[in-house]
N, C-alpha and C positions, 0 to 999 in steps of 0.2 A: 614809234620806234623807227629809226632810219638806219640804212646801211648804204653809205656813199662810197662807191669804188672799193667795196670790201671792208670799209672801216665804219665804226659806229660814230658818225658825225652827221650834222645836218646843215652845214654851211656850204652852199654851192658857190663857186667862183663867179663873181659878177660879170666876168667876160664870157661865161658859158653861153653858147649860141642857143641853147634851149631857153635860157632866161632872156637873151637879147632879141631873138627872132622867133621863138617857138620852133626851132630847128631840131625836131626830134619826134619820138614816138612814145606811146605809153600803152600799158596793158593793165587791166583791172581784173583781179582774180579773186574768186571766193575761196576762203580758207575754212575747212571743216575738219575737225578732229586732228589738227596739226598738219594737214595736207593741203597744198595749193591745188585746187581741182582743175583738171584738164590743162595742166600747165604745159604739157607737150604741144597742145594745140595753140596755146598762147605764144609759145616760142616760135612755132611755125609761122604764125601771122606776123610776129615781130621781125622774123628773118625776111619775110616778103616786103615788109615796110622798109627795112634797112636797105634791101636791094633796090627798091624804087627810089629812095631818097639818097642812095649812094653813100650811106653811112656804114662803115665797117661793123659787121655784126659781132658783138661780144661772144666769147666762147660759151656755147650752150651748156656744157657740163658745169662751168663755173656759175652761170646764172641759175641752173637747177640746184646746185649745191647751196648757194647763198639763199635762195628762196626757201628751200626746205629747212635750213638752219634757222632762219628768221621766224618761220611759222610753227616750228615744232611744239611750242608750248601753248599755242592758241587753240582753244576749243572751236571758236567761230570768229572770223575776222575778215577783213578785206585787205588784200595785198595789192599794192600798186607798184609797177615797175616802169621807170622812165629811162630811155636811152636817148642821149643827145649827141650832136656832132662834136661836143667838147668845146673847149675854150678857143677863142680866136679874136683877132682884132676887129676894129670898126669896119663896117661894110659887109656886103653880101658874099664876097669872094671867100671861099672856105680856106682854112690854113693848108699849107702844103702837106703837112703831116697831121692827119686827123686821128686824135686819140679820144674815142667816145667816152662820155660820162655815163655811168650806170647808177641809178638811184632806186633802191627799194624803200618803201614805207609801208608800215603795218598800221591798220586803222580798226577801230571797233566796228562790228557789223551793225548796219543801220537797224533801228528798232521799228521795222515795218509791222503794221498790224497783220495778223494771220488772215484776216478777211480779204486782204488785197489778193491773195492767191485763191481763196475759196469762193468768195462772192464777186470779186472783180473790182475794178477801179473806174473812176470817171476821167474822161479825157476831153480835149478840145483840139481844134485846128489852130495852128499858129499862123501869124501873118508873115513872119520872117521866112524867106525862101532859101533853099540850098542852092549854091552855085554849081554849075556843071564843070567838072574838071576830071577827065579820065585818068590823069597822071596821079591824082591823090585819092581817087575813089576806092573805097573798100578798106584802105589802111587806117590805122588809128593814130594819125599824126597829132601833134600838139596844138594845132591851130583850130580852136573850137569856138571862135567868136560867134558864128552863126547860131550854134546851140545855146550859147550864153544869152544872146539877144532874144532868142525864142523863149527861153525859160524865164526871162525877165518880163514877159508879157502878162503874166498873172501871178498873183500872190494868194489866191484863194486856196486854202488848205484842203478843200473838198475836191480839188482837181489834182490828180497825181501825175498826169503826163500830157504832153502836147504833141500832136502829129504834125510833121513838117512836110511841105511840098517843095518840089524843085521849081526852077524858074519857068518851066514849061507847064506847070500846074498839075504834075503827077505826085501822088502821095508816096513818100520814100521811106520814112522811118519816124520814130519818136525822138524827142530831144536827147534821150539817154538809152534808147532801145530800138530793136528791130520790130517790124510790124508783120503780122500774118492775118489773113482773113480766111474764113471757111464759107464756101458757097456750094450748095447742092452736093455735099459730100466730098468736095475737093478742097485742097489747101493751096492758097495763093500767097506769094510774097513778092514785093517789088524787086526788080533787078538793081544791082548796085554798080553798074559799069560806068556811070557818070558822076555819082555822088553817093554819100552814105558810108556807113561803117559795116563791114562784113563781120558780124558778131559771132563769137564762139558758140553761143547757145543757138543762134540762127543756124549755124552749120550743123549742129547736133540735131536740131528739129528736122532739117531737110533730110538728114541721114535716117532718122527714125521713120519718116514718111516713106522713104524708098524701101526700107526693110519691111515695113508693115503693109506695103502695097497700097498706101494711101495716095491717090492721085495728087501730084504736086506740080504747080505751075509757077515759074518765075517770070512774071510779066508785069507790064505797066498797069497801075491801079489809080483811078481817079477818085475824087471825093464821093461821087455818086455810088461807085462800086463799093467803097468802104461802108457807106451808110446803108447799103442794101445787103450787107453780108449777113449770113446766118449766125456766125460766131466771129469774134474779133479778139485778138490778144497781142500783147507785146512781150518782148523777152530781152534779157541781157544776163551777164554772168553773175550778177549780184542778186537780182530779183527772181531769177528763174523765168517762169511764165506767169504773167498777170493777165487774166481775162479783162476785157473792157466791158463793163456793164452799161455804161452810158457815154455816148460821144455827142457833144452838143446837146440837142434835144432828143436824140435817138436812143432807145433802150435796147439792150441785147441780153440774151440768155447765155449762161455759161454752158456750152454744149458738150456732147460726148467726145468729140474729137479733141477739143481743148483739154478735157480731163484725161484722155488717154495719153496725150503728149506730155502732160504734167507728170503722169505716173512713170512714163518712160524716162523722162529727164531725172526724176528723183531716184530711179533705179540706177541710172548711169552715174549719178553723183555718189551714191553709196558704194558703188563698185570701185570708185576712186580711192576710198579710204580703207 
């Protein structure tokens, strides 16, 4: 199901700069019991992305109304929102009058096995590196070729996620997720000032840690630190929190801190509905 600029159609102008150049942003939102979860946080991130890319931000009340209308009959689904700079001629120069395109699409919720949350997943390190660019770091822009290339590195269904390093050799995130490690009772996550996506669930987890007095450190993490972690997990808006039970040849237990954060996230999700 699609909603393009408020109308039920699915044909985007071929001159749209999102199609031509990836000139835009997107949000991926979990839908539960007809409600787009944490949608206010998604809109806040979208607004920051629009500010950085100098795309006029669509009216937030309009976006909220359209999203809730599209989701109201879905028990569980995934809502995707794309905002582009709109249509323009050939060349990188933007049109003098920018009229953003907004596109909502509603998708079935992925049929992930429950044990991914309970028992954990297998992961690997990717060869593809993330480029450093502070102008684009943190926002969810439409240029995802690095993640696409990284995900193309394996076809083994027994591996659910790949961890990506930046060009300086620091571990940053998964191909579709943010990364956390637990060591000696403290929680660590890589900084995202040079690359990576500042995930909504990442933001929530950091808030949970602060509220529960769990020591939290946002600092550079290398492969050795990841492999020596006591607990390891990844997160995003669709999967929630997935523990990592195996990374390369290293095996991990699903620990108490991961379980506590899963419980806090599930409580926050239910509070949204």
